[in-house]
PDBQT receptor file of N, H, CA, C and O in Angstrom, charges set to zero:
ATOM      1  N   UNK A   1       0.865  -1.207   0.048  1.00  0.00    +0.000 N 
ATOM      2  CA  UNK A   1      -0.084  -0.103   0.059  1.00  0.00    +0.000 C 
ATOM      3  C   UNK A   1       0.893   1.155  -0.030  1.00  0.00    +0.000 C 
ATOM      4  O   UNK A   1       1.887   1.126   0.696  1.00  0.00    +0.000 OA
ATOM      5  N   UNK A   2       0.710   2.151  -0.781  1.00  0.00    +0.000 N 
ATOM      6  H   UNK A   2      -0.097   2.174  -1.370  1.00  0.00    +0.000 HD
ATOM      7  CA  UNK A   2       1.441   3.351  -0.908  1.00  0.00    +0.000 C 
ATOM      8  C   UNK A   2       0.435   4.689  -0.499  1.00  0.00    +0.000 C 
ATOM      9  O   UNK A   2      -0.746   4.836  -0.812  1.00  0.00    +0.000 OA
ATOM     10  N   UNK A   3       1.227   5.526   0.233  1.00  0.00    +0.000 N 
ATOM     11  H   UNK A   3       2.187   5.406   0.487  1.00  0.00    +0.000 HD
ATOM     12  CA  UNK A   3       0.417   6.654   0.494  1.00  0.00    +0.000 C 
ATOM     13  C   UNK A   3       1.282   7.886   0.060  1.00  0.00    +0.000 C 
ATOM     14  O   UNK A   3       2.437   7.783  -0.354  1.00  0.00    +0.000 OA
ATOM     15  N   UNK A   4       0.509   9.211   0.217  1.00  0.00    +0.000 N 
ATOM     16  H   UNK A   4      -0.429   9.295   0.554  1.00  0.00    +0.000 HD
ATOM     17  CA  UNK A   4       1.684  10.438   0.054  1.00  0.00    +0.000 C 
ATOM     18  C   UNK A   4       2.377  10.285  -1.090  1.00  0.00    +0.000 C 
ATOM     19  O   UNK A   4       3.590  10.202  -0.896  1.00  0.00    +0.000 OA
ATOM     20  N   UNK A   5       2.004  10.212  -2.310  1.00  0.00    +0.000 N 
ATOM     21  H   UNK A   5       1.019  10.279  -2.467  1.00  0.00    +0.000 HD
ATOM     22  CA  UNK A   5       2.565  10.475  -3.575  1.00  0.00    +0.000 C 
ATOM     23  C   UNK A   5       3.466   9.163  -3.966  1.00  0.00    +0.000 C 
ATOM     24  O   UNK A   5       4.434   9.341  -4.706  1.00  0.00    +0.000 OA
ATOM     25  N   UNK A   6       3.213   8.059  -3.561  1.00  0.00    +0.000 N 
ATOM     26  H   UNK A   6       2.427   7.914  -2.960  1.00  0.00    +0.000 HD
ATOM     27  CA  UNK A   6       3.875   6.836  -3.628  1.00  0.00    +0.000 C 
ATOM     28  C   UNK A   6       4.806   6.501  -2.628  1.00  0.00    +0.000 C 
ATOM     29  O   UNK A   6       5.451   5.483  -2.877  1.00  0.00    +0.000 OA
ATOM     30  N   UNK A   7       5.082   7.121  -1.466  1.00  0.00    +0.000 N 
ATOM     31  H   UNK A   7       4.558   7.948  -1.263  1.00  0.00    +0.000 HD
ATOM     32  CA  UNK A   7       5.961   6.957  -0.298  1.00  0.00    +0.000 C 
ATOM     33  C   UNK A   7       5.517   5.619   0.150  1.00  0.00    +0.000 C 
ATOM     34  O   UNK A   7       4.301   5.691   0.330  1.00  0.00    +0.000 OA
ATOM     35  N   UNK A   8       5.913   4.541   0.386  1.00  0.00    +0.000 N 
ATOM     36  H   UNK A   8       6.901   4.482   0.239  1.00  0.00    +0.000 HD
ATOM     37  CA  UNK A   8       5.584   3.328   1.345  1.00  0.00    +0.000 C 
ATOM     38  C   UNK A   8       5.345   3.705   2.705  1.00  0.00    +0.000 C 
ATOM     39  O   UNK A   8       6.033   4.542   3.288  1.00  0.00    +0.000 OA
ATOM     40  N   UNK A   9       4.253   3.020   3.284  1.00  0.00    +0.000 N 
ATOM     41  H   UNK A   9       3.694   2.340   2.810  1.00  0.00    +0.000 HD
ATOM     42  CA  UNK A   9       3.864   3.432   4.651  1.00  0.00    +0.000 C 
ATOM     43  C   UNK A   9       5.082   2.957   5.553  1.00  0.00    +0.000 C 
ATOM     44  O   UNK A   9       5.029   3.439   6.685  1.00  0.00    +0.000 OA
ATOM     45  N   UNK A  10       6.037   2.225   5.345  1.00  0.00    +0.000 N 
ATOM     46  H   UNK A  10       6.080   1.834   4.426  1.00  0.00    +0.000 HD
ATOM     47  CA  UNK A  10       7.148   2.023   6.230  1.00  0.00    +0.000 C 
ATOM     48  C   UNK A  10       8.145   3.092   6.225  1.00  0.00    +0.000 C 
ATOM     49  O   UNK A  10       8.811   3.409   7.211  1.00  0.00    +0.000 OA
ATOM     50  N   UNK A  11       8.216   3.618   5.102  1.00  0.00    +0.000 N 
ATOM     51  H   UNK A  11       7.675   3.361   4.301  1.00  0.00    +0.000 HD
ATOM     52  CA  UNK A  11       9.164   4.801   5.269  1.00  0.00    +0.000 C 
ATOM     53  C   UNK A  11       8.291   6.107   6.140  1.00  0.00    +0.000 C 
ATOM     54  O   UNK A  11       8.806   6.853   6.973  1.00  0.00    +0.000 OA
ATOM     55  N   UNK A  12       7.167   6.125   5.783  1.00  0.00    +0.000 N 
ATOM     56  H   UNK A  12       6.749   5.519   5.106  1.00  0.00    +0.000 HD
ATOM     57  CA  UNK A  12       6.547   7.287   6.675  1.00  0.00    +0.000 C 
ATOM     58  C   UNK A  12       6.465   6.914   8.216  1.00  0.00    +0.000 C 
ATOM     59  O   UNK A  12       6.493   7.801   9.070  1.00  0.00    +0.000 OA
ATOM     60  N   UNK A  13       6.362   5.572   8.540  1.00  0.00    +0.000 N 
ATOM     61  H   UNK A  13       6.339   4.851   7.847  1.00  0.00    +0.000 HD
ATOM     62  CA  UNK A  13       6.359   5.173   9.943  1.00  0.00    +0.000 C 
ATOM     63  C   UNK A  13       7.715   5.537  10.399  1.00  0.00    +0.000 C 
ATOM     64  O   UNK A  13       7.751   6.048  11.519  1.00  0.00    +0.000 OA
ATOM     65  N   UNK A  14       8.955   5.374   9.718  1.00  0.00    +0.000 N 
ATOM     66  H   UNK A  14       8.926   4.960   8.808  1.00  0.00    +0.000 HD
ATOM     67  CA  UNK A  14      10.226   5.361  10.088  1.00  0.00    +0.000 C 
ATOM     68  C   UNK A  14      10.694   6.949  10.155  1.00  0.00    +0.000 C 
ATOM     69  O   UNK A  14      11.867   7.140  10.475  1.00  0.00    +0.000 OA
ATOM     70  N   UNK A  15       9.920   8.025   9.897  1.00  0.00    +0.000 N 
ATOM     71  H   UNK A  15       8.966   7.870   9.637  1.00  0.00    +0.000 HD
ATOM     72  CA  UNK A  15      10.364   9.218  10.237  1.00  0.00    +0.000 C 
ATOM     73  C   UNK A  15      10.250   9.649  11.760  1.00  0.00    +0.000 C 
ATOM     74  O   UNK A  15       9.281   9.379  12.469  1.00  0.00    +0.000 OA
ATOM     75  N   UNK A  16      11.288  10.303  12.138  1.00  0.00    +0.000 N 
ATOM     76  H   UNK A  16      12.076  10.523  11.562  1.00  0.00    +0.000 HD
ATOM     77  CA  UNK A  16      11.457  10.629  13.601  1.00  0.00    +0.000 C 
ATOM     78  C   UNK A  16      10.256  11.092  14.387  1.00  0.00    +0.000 C 
ATOM     79  O   UNK A  16       9.865  10.574  15.433  1.00  0.00    +0.000 OA
ATOM     80  N   UNK A  17       9.624  12.289  13.669  1.00  0.00    +0.000 N 
ATOM     81  H   UNK A  17       9.942  12.709  12.819  1.00  0.00    +0.000 HD
ATOM     82  CA  UNK A  17       8.639  12.903  14.307  1.00  0.00    +0.000 C 
ATOM     83  C   UNK A  17       7.291  11.979  14.138  1.00  0.00    +0.000 C 
ATOM     84  O   UNK A  17       6.357  12.222  14.902  1.00  0.00    +0.000 OA
ATOM     85  N   UNK A  18       7.152  10.939  13.178  1.00  0.00    +0.000 N 
ATOM     86  H   UNK A  18       7.911  10.742  12.557  1.00  0.00    +0.000 HD
ATOM     87  CA  UNK A  18       5.958  10.131  13.215  1.00  0.00    +0.000 C 
ATOM     88  C   UNK A  18       6.005   9.007  14.194  1.00  0.00    +0.000 C 
ATOM     89  O   UNK A  18       5.077   8.665  14.927  1.00  0.00    +0.000 OA
ATOM     90  N   UNK A  19       7.062   8.531  14.131  1.00  0.00    +0.000 N 
ATOM     91  H   UNK A  19       7.816   8.809  13.536  1.00  0.00    +0.000 HD
ATOM     92  CA  UNK A  19       7.341   7.366  14.926  1.00  0.00    +0.000 C 
ATOM     93  C   UNK A  19       7.304   7.980  16.720  1.00  0.00    +0.000 C 
ATOM     94  O   UNK A  19       6.780   7.374  17.654  1.00  0.00    +0.000 OA
ATOM     95  N   UNK A  20       7.955   9.202  16.789  1.00  0.00    +0.000 N 
ATOM     96  H   UNK A  20       8.381   9.695  16.030  1.00  0.00    +0.000 HD
ATOM     97  CA  UNK A  20       7.865   9.858  18.213  1.00  0.00    +0.000 C 
ATOM     98  C   UNK A  20       6.526   9.955  18.597  1.00  0.00    +0.000 C 
ATOM     99  O   UNK A  20       6.143   9.571  19.702  1.00  0.00    +0.000 OA
ATOM    100  N   UNK A  21       5.599  10.571  17.534  1.00  0.00    +0.000 N 
ATOM    101  H   UNK A  21       5.910  10.883  16.636  1.00  0.00    +0.000 HD
ATOM    102  CA  UNK A  21       4.061  10.917  18.028  1.00  0.00    +0.000 C 
ATOM    103  C   UNK A  21       3.368   9.381  18.297  1.00  0.00    +0.000 C 
ATOM    104  O   UNK A  21       2.516   9.241  19.175  1.00  0.00    +0.000 OA
ATOM    105  N   UNK A  22       3.803   8.305  17.490  1.00  0.00    +0.000 N 
ATOM    106  H   UNK A  22       4.494   8.419  16.777  1.00  0.00    +0.000 HD
ATOM    107  CA  UNK A  22       3.224   7.105  17.845  1.00  0.00    +0.000 C 
ATOM    108  C   UNK A  22       3.567   6.650  19.274  1.00  0.00    +0.000 C 
ATOM    109  O   UNK A  22       2.706   6.161  20.006  1.00  0.00    +0.000 OA
ATOM    110  N   UNK A  23       4.684   6.803  19.605  1.00  0.00    +0.000 N 
ATOM    111  H   UNK A  23       5.383   7.200  19.011  1.00  0.00    +0.000 HD
ATOM    112  CA  UNK A  23       5.377   6.245  20.797  1.00  0.00    +0.000 C 
ATOM    113  C   UNK A  23       4.635   7.118  21.807  1.00  0.00    +0.000 C 
ATOM    114  O   UNK A  23       4.124   6.502  22.743  1.00  0.00    +0.000 OA
ATOM    115  N   UNK A  24       4.488   8.421  21.784  1.00  0.00    +0.000 N 
ATOM    116  H   UNK A  24       4.903   8.921  21.025  1.00  0.00    +0.000 HD
ATOM    117  CA  UNK A  24       4.192   9.324  22.836  1.00  0.00    +0.000 C 
ATOM    118  C   UNK A  24       2.580   9.058  22.962  1.00  0.00    +0.000 C 
ATOM    119  O   UNK A  24       2.123   9.298  24.079  1.00  0.00    +0.000 OA
ATOM    120  N   UNK A  25       1.839   8.687  22.167  1.00  0.00    +0.000 N 
ATOM    121  H   UNK A  25       2.210   8.493  21.259  1.00  0.00    +0.000 HD
ATOM    122  CA  UNK A  25       0.358   8.288  22.100  1.00  0.00    +0.000 C 
ATOM    123  C   UNK A  25       0.320   7.004  22.860  1.00  0.00    +0.000 C 
ATOM    124  O   UNK A  25      -0.534   6.835  23.730  1.00  0.00    +0.000 OA
ATOM    125  N   UNK A  26       1.209   6.091  22.572  1.00  0.00    +0.000 N 
ATOM    126  H   UNK A  26       1.903   6.229  21.865  1.00  0.00    +0.000 HD
ATOM    127  CA  UNK A  26       1.150   4.786  23.250  1.00  0.00    +0.000 C 
ATOM    128  C   UNK A  26       1.574   4.953  24.873  1.00  0.00    +0.000 C 
ATOM    129  O   UNK A  26       0.926   4.400  25.761  1.00  0.00    +0.000 OA
ATOM    130  N   UNK A  27       2.489   5.604  25.074  1.00  0.00    +0.000 N 
ATOM    131  H   UNK A  27       3.016   6.053  24.352  1.00  0.00    +0.000 HD
ATOM    132  CA  UNK A  27       2.632   5.776  26.422  1.00  0.00    +0.000 C 
ATOM    133  C   UNK A  27       1.768   6.312  27.317  1.00  0.00    +0.000 C 
ATOM    134  O   UNK A  27       1.564   5.929  28.469  1.00  0.00    +0.000 OA
ATOM    135  N   UNK A  28       1.099   7.524  26.538  1.00  0.00    +0.000 N 
ATOM    136  H   UNK A  28       1.265   7.835  25.602  1.00  0.00    +0.000 HD
ATOM    137  CA  UNK A  28      -0.016   8.274  27.237  1.00  0.00    +0.000 C 
ATOM    138  C   UNK A  28      -1.347   7.269  27.532  1.00  0.00    +0.000 C 
ATOM    139  O   UNK A  28      -2.151   7.363  28.459  1.00  0.00    +0.000 OA
ATOM    140  N   UNK A  29      -1.314   6.348  26.515  1.00  0.00    +0.000 N 
ATOM    141  H   UNK A  29      -0.661   6.272  25.761  1.00  0.00    +0.000 HD
ATOM    142  CA  UNK A  29      -2.490   5.514  26.808  1.00  0.00    +0.000 C 
ATOM    143  C   UNK A  29      -2.222   4.549  27.778  1.00  0.00    +0.000 C 
ATOM    144  O   UNK A  29      -3.132   4.381  28.591  1.00  0.00    +0.000 OA
ATOM    145  N   UNK A  30      -1.216   3.866  27.914  1.00  0.00    +0.000 N 
ATOM    146  H   UNK A  30      -0.477   4.002  27.254  1.00  0.00    +0.000 HD
ATOM    147  CA  UNK A  30      -0.658   3.052  29.110  1.00  0.00    +0.000 C 
ATOM    148  C   UNK A  30      -0.571   3.809  30.431  1.00  0.00    +0.000 C 
ATOM    149  O   UNK A  30      -0.923   3.278  31.484  1.00  0.00    +0.000 OA
ATOM    150  N   UNK A  31      -0.124   4.990  30.371  1.00  0.00    +0.000 N 
ATOM    151  H   UNK A  31       0.162   5.422  29.516  1.00  0.00    +0.000 HD
ATOM    152  CA  UNK A  31      -0.280   5.582  31.569  1.00  0.00    +0.000 C 
ATOM    153  C   UNK A  31      -1.599   6.109  32.065  1.00  0.00    +0.000 C 
ATOM    154  O   UNK A  31      -1.646   6.455  33.246  1.00  0.00    +0.000 OA
ATOM    155  N   UNK A  32      -2.719   6.221  31.290  1.00  0.00    +0.000 N 
ATOM    156  H   UNK A  32      -2.681   5.940  30.331  1.00  0.00    +0.000 HD
ATOM    157  CA  UNK A  32      -4.014   6.542  31.712  1.00  0.00    +0.000 C 
ATOM    158  C   UNK A  32      -4.547   5.008  32.224  1.00  0.00    +0.000 C 
ATOM    159  O   UNK A  32      -4.898   4.831  33.390  1.00  0.00    +0.000 OA
ATOM    160  N   UNK A  33      -4.560   4.123  31.397  1.00  0.00    +0.000 N 
ATOM    161  H   UNK A  33      -4.274   4.266  30.450  1.00  0.00    +0.000 HD
ATOM    162  CA  UNK A  33      -5.011   3.032  31.776  1.00  0.00    +0.000 C 
ATOM    163  C   UNK A  33      -4.354   2.325  32.975  1.00  0.00    +0.000 C 
ATOM    164  O   UNK A  33      -5.046   1.489  33.557  1.00  0.00    +0.000 OA
ATOM    165  N   UNK A  34      -3.269   2.525  33.358  1.00  0.00    +0.000 N 
ATOM    166  H   UNK A  34      -2.707   3.204  32.885  1.00  0.00    +0.000 HD
ATOM    167  CA  UNK A  34      -2.487   2.150  34.749  1.00  0.00    +0.000 C 
ATOM    168  C   UNK A  34      -2.844   3.057  35.970  1.00  0.00    +0.000 C 
ATOM    169  O   UNK A  34      -3.054   2.699  37.129  1.00  0.00    +0.000 OA
ATOM    170  N   UNK A  35      -2.862   4.259  35.463  1.00  0.00    +0.000 N 
ATOM    171  H   UNK A  35      -2.691   4.550  34.522  1.00  0.00    +0.000 HD
ATOM    172  CA  UNK A  35      -2.909   5.312  36.812  1.00  0.00    +0.000 C 
ATOM    173  C   UNK A  35      -4.707   5.226  37.326  1.00  0.00    +0.000 C 
ATOM    174  O   UNK A  35      -4.998   5.210  38.522  1.00  0.00    +0.000 OA
ATOM    175  N   UNK A  36      -5.615   5.184  36.394  1.00  0.00    +0.000 N 
ATOM    176  H   UNK A  36      -5.379   5.196  35.422  1.00  0.00    +0.000 HD
ATOM    177  CA  UNK A  36      -6.939   5.292  36.697  1.00  0.00    +0.000 C 
ATOM    178  C   UNK A  36      -7.210   4.194  38.008  1.00  0.00    +0.000 C 
ATOM    179  O   UNK A  36      -7.681   4.673  39.039  1.00  0.00    +0.000 OA
ATOM    180  N   UNK A  37      -6.935   2.860  37.958  1.00  0.00    +0.000 N 
ATOM    181  H   UNK A  37      -6.552   2.470  37.121  1.00  0.00    +0.000 HD
ATOM    182  CA  UNK A  37      -7.359   1.895  38.829  1.00  0.00    +0.000 C 
ATOM    183  C   UNK A  37      -6.505   2.518  40.221  1.00  0.00    +0.000 C 
ATOM    184  O   UNK A  37      -7.067   2.710  41.300  1.00  0.00    +0.000 OA
ATOM    185  N   UNK A  38      -5.438   2.716  40.035  1.00  0.00    +0.000 N 
ATOM    186  H   UNK A  38      -4.982   2.560  39.159  1.00  0.00    +0.000 HD
ATOM    187  CA  UNK A  38      -4.529   2.917  41.381  1.00  0.00    +0.000 C 
ATOM    188  C   UNK A  38      -5.148   4.367  42.118  1.00  0.00    +0.000 C 
ATOM    189  O   UNK A  38      -5.182   4.589  43.329  1.00  0.00    +0.000 OA
ATOM    190  N   UNK A  39      -5.575   5.179  41.128  1.00  0.00    +0.000 N 
ATOM    191  H   UNK A  39      -5.548   4.999  40.145  1.00  0.00    +0.000 HD
ATOM    192  CA  UNK A  39      -6.189   6.316  41.806  1.00  0.00    +0.000 C 
ATOM    193  C   UNK A  39      -7.530   6.040  42.603  1.00  0.00    +0.000 C 
ATOM    194  O   UNK A  39      -7.786   6.622  43.658  1.00  0.00    +0.000 OA
ATOM    195  N   UNK A  40      -8.404   5.062  41.987  1.00  0.00    +0.000 N 
ATOM    196  H   UNK A  40      -8.196   4.590  41.131  1.00  0.00    +0.000 HD
ATOM    197  CA  UNK A  40      -9.717   4.765  42.557  1.00  0.00    +0.000 C 
ATOM    198  C   UNK A  40      -9.165   3.969  43.811  1.00  0.00    +0.000 C 
ATOM    199  O   UNK A  40      -9.702   4.296  44.869  1.00  0.00    +0.000 OA
ATOM    200  N   UNK A  41      -8.294   3.088  43.884  1.00  0.00    +0.000 N 
ATOM    201  H   UNK A  41      -7.857   2.822  43.025  1.00  0.00    +0.000 HD
ATOM    202  CA  UNK A  41      -7.884   2.117  45.149  1.00  0.00    +0.000 C 
ATOM    203  C   UNK A  41      -7.635   3.165  45.966  1.00  0.00    +0.000 C 
ATOM    204  O   UNK A  41      -8.429   3.370  46.883  1.00  0.00    +0.000 OA
ATOM    205  N   UNK A  42      -6.697   3.871  45.823  1.00  0.00    +0.000 N 
ATOM    206  H   UNK A  42      -6.052   3.703  45.078  1.00  0.00    +0.000 HD
ATOM    207  CA  UNK A  42      -6.068   4.998  46.840  1.00  0.00    +0.000 C 
ATOM    208  C   UNK A  42      -7.260   5.846  47.565  1.00  0.00    +0.000 C 
ATOM    209  O   UNK A  42      -7.424   6.042  48.769  1.00  0.00    +0.000 OA
ATOM    210  N   UNK A  43      -8.012   6.272  46.494  1.00  0.00    +0.000 N 
ATOM    211  H   UNK A  43      -7.879   6.113  45.515  1.00  0.00    +0.000 HD
ATOM    212  CA  UNK A  43      -9.336   7.160  46.806  1.00  0.00    +0.000 C 
ATOM    213  C   UNK A  43     -10.054   6.289  47.935  1.00  0.00    +0.000 C 
ATOM    214  O   UNK A  43     -10.251   6.791  49.042  1.00  0.00    +0.000 OA
ATOM    215  N   UNK A  44     -10.452   4.958  47.644  1.00  0.00    +0.000 N 
ATOM    216  H   UNK A  44     -10.293   4.550  46.745  1.00  0.00    +0.000 HD
ATOM    217  CA  UNK A  44     -11.378   4.224  48.299  1.00  0.00    +0.000 C 
ATOM    218  C   UNK A  44     -10.677   4.179  49.614  1.00  0.00    +0.000 C 
ATOM    219  O   UNK A  44     -11.288   4.431  50.653  1.00  0.00    +0.000 OA
ATOM    220  N   UNK A  45      -9.353   3.852  49.599  1.00  0.00    +0.000 N 
ATOM    221  H   UNK A  45      -8.857   3.648  48.755  1.00  0.00    +0.000 HD
ATOM    222  CA  UNK A  45      -8.782   3.550  50.884  1.00  0.00    +0.000 C 
ATOM    223  C   UNK A  45      -8.800   4.894  51.722  1.00  0.00    +0.000 C 
ATOM    224  O   UNK A  45      -9.244   4.944  52.869  1.00  0.00    +0.000 OA
ATOM    225  N   UNK A  46      -8.347   5.827  51.136  1.00  0.00    +0.000 N 
ATOM    226  H   UNK A  46      -7.986   5.787  50.205  1.00  0.00    +0.000 HD
ATOM    227  CA  UNK A  46      -8.455   7.096  52.087  1.00  0.00    +0.000 C 
ATOM    228  C   UNK A  46     -10.064   7.552  52.493  1.00  0.00    +0.000 C 
ATOM    229  O   UNK A  46     -10.297   8.102  53.569  1.00  0.00    +0.000 OA
ATOM    230  N   UNK A  47     -10.718   7.370  51.884  1.00  0.00    +0.000 N 
ATOM    231  H   UNK A  47     -10.528   6.923  51.010  1.00  0.00    +0.000 HD
ATOM    232  CA  UNK A  47     -12.286   7.488  52.213  1.00  0.00    +0.000 C 
ATOM    233  C   UNK A  47     -12.753   6.559  53.353  1.00  0.00    +0.000 C 
ATOM    234  O   UNK A  47     -13.323   7.021  54.342  1.00  0.00    +0.000 OA
ATOM    235  N   UNK A  48     -12.481   5.123  53.188  1.00  0.00    +0.000 N 
ATOM    236  H   UNK A  48     -12.018   4.748  52.385  1.00  0.00    +0.000 HD
ATOM    237  CA  UNK A  48     -12.795   4.410  54.405  1.00  0.00    +0.000 C 
ATOM    238  C   UNK A  48     -11.904   4.589  55.533  1.00  0.00    +0.000 C 
ATOM    239  O   UNK A  48     -12.336   4.371  56.665  1.00  0.00    +0.000 OA
ATOM    240  N   UNK A  49     -10.817   4.928  55.367  1.00  0.00    +0.000 N 
ATOM    241  H   UNK A  49     -10.466   5.105  54.448  1.00  0.00    +0.000 HD
ATOM    242  CA  UNK A  49      -9.966   5.410  56.548  1.00  0.00    +0.000 C 
ATOM    243  C   UNK A  49     -10.340   6.493  57.340  1.00  0.00    +0.000 C 
ATOM    244  O   UNK A  49     -10.210   6.552  58.563  1.00  0.00    +0.000 OA
ATOM    245  N   UNK A  50     -10.902   7.519  56.462  1.00  0.00    +0.000 N 
ATOM    246  H   UNK A  50     -11.007   7.471  55.469  1.00  0.00    +0.000 HD
ATOM    247  CA  UNK A  50     -11.412   8.699  57.288  1.00  0.00    +0.000 C 
ATOM    248  C   UNK A  50     -12.734   8.373  57.911  1.00  0.00    +0.000 C 
ATOM    249  O   UNK A  50     -13.038   8.797  59.026  1.00  0.00    +0.000 OA
ATOM    250  N   UNK A  51     -13.580   7.557  57.127  1.00  0.00    +0.000 N 
ATOM    251  H   UNK A  51     -13.333   7.212  56.221  1.00  0.00    +0.000 HD
ATOM    252  CA  UNK A  51     -14.979   7.132  57.893  1.00  0.00    +0.000 C 
ATOM    253  C   UNK A  51     -14.707   6.426  59.047  1.00  0.00    +0.000 C 
ATOM    254  O   UNK A  51     -15.569   6.566  59.915  1.00  0.00    +0.000 OA
ATOM    255  N   UNK A  52     -13.702   5.651  59.349  1.00  0.00    +0.000 N 
ATOM    256  H   UNK A  52     -13.003   5.536  58.644  1.00  0.00    +0.000 HD
ATOM    257  CA  UNK A  52     -13.309   4.562  60.412  1.00  0.00    +0.000 C 
ATOM    258  C   UNK A  52     -12.998   5.508  61.537  1.00  0.00    +0.000 C 
ATOM    259  O   UNK A  52     -13.543   5.296  62.621  1.00  0.00    +0.000 OA
ATOM    260  N   UNK A  53     -12.176   6.537  61.400  1.00  0.00    +0.000 N 
ATOM    261  H   UNK A  53     -11.733   6.709  60.520  1.00  0.00    +0.000 HD
ATOM    262  CA  UNK A  53     -11.504   7.305  62.389  1.00  0.00    +0.000 C 
ATOM    263  C   UNK A  53     -12.669   8.158  62.862  1.00  0.00    +0.000 C 
ATOM    264  O   UNK A  53     -12.679   8.362  64.076  1.00  0.00    +0.000 OA
ATOM    265  N   UNK A  54     -13.596   8.667  62.191  1.00  0.00    +0.000 N 
ATOM    266  H   UNK A  54     -13.587   8.502  61.205  1.00  0.00    +0.000 HD
ATOM    267  CA  UNK A  54     -14.666   9.553  62.682  1.00  0.00    +0.000 C 
ATOM    268  C   UNK A  54     -15.597   8.958  63.525  1.00  0.00    +0.000 C 
ATOM    269  O   UNK A  54     -16.112   9.614  64.430  1.00  0.00    +0.000 OA
ATOM    270  N   UNK A  55     -15.912   7.617  63.302  1.00  0.00    +0.000 N 
ATOM    271  H   UNK A  55     -15.493   7.085  62.566  1.00  0.00    +0.000 HD
ATOM    272  CA  UNK A  55     -16.929   6.957  64.055  1.00  0.00    +0.000 C 
ATOM    273  C   UNK A  55     -16.295   6.424  65.615  1.00  0.00    +0.000 C 
ATOM    274  O   UNK A  55     -17.027   5.831  66.409  1.00  0.00    +0.000 OA
TER     275      UNK A  55
């Protein structure tokens, strides 16, 4: 498959700024997927800890 006036896809993906943006997007996705559950767990722990100390 060719795009961009006959330039093969592999050449476009090998460009520094294209591959850098792809890597940046993947790292950001992994960060969101991994951080959200930890935030929920820590929030639940803090919330239940405060509730126990006030009763």
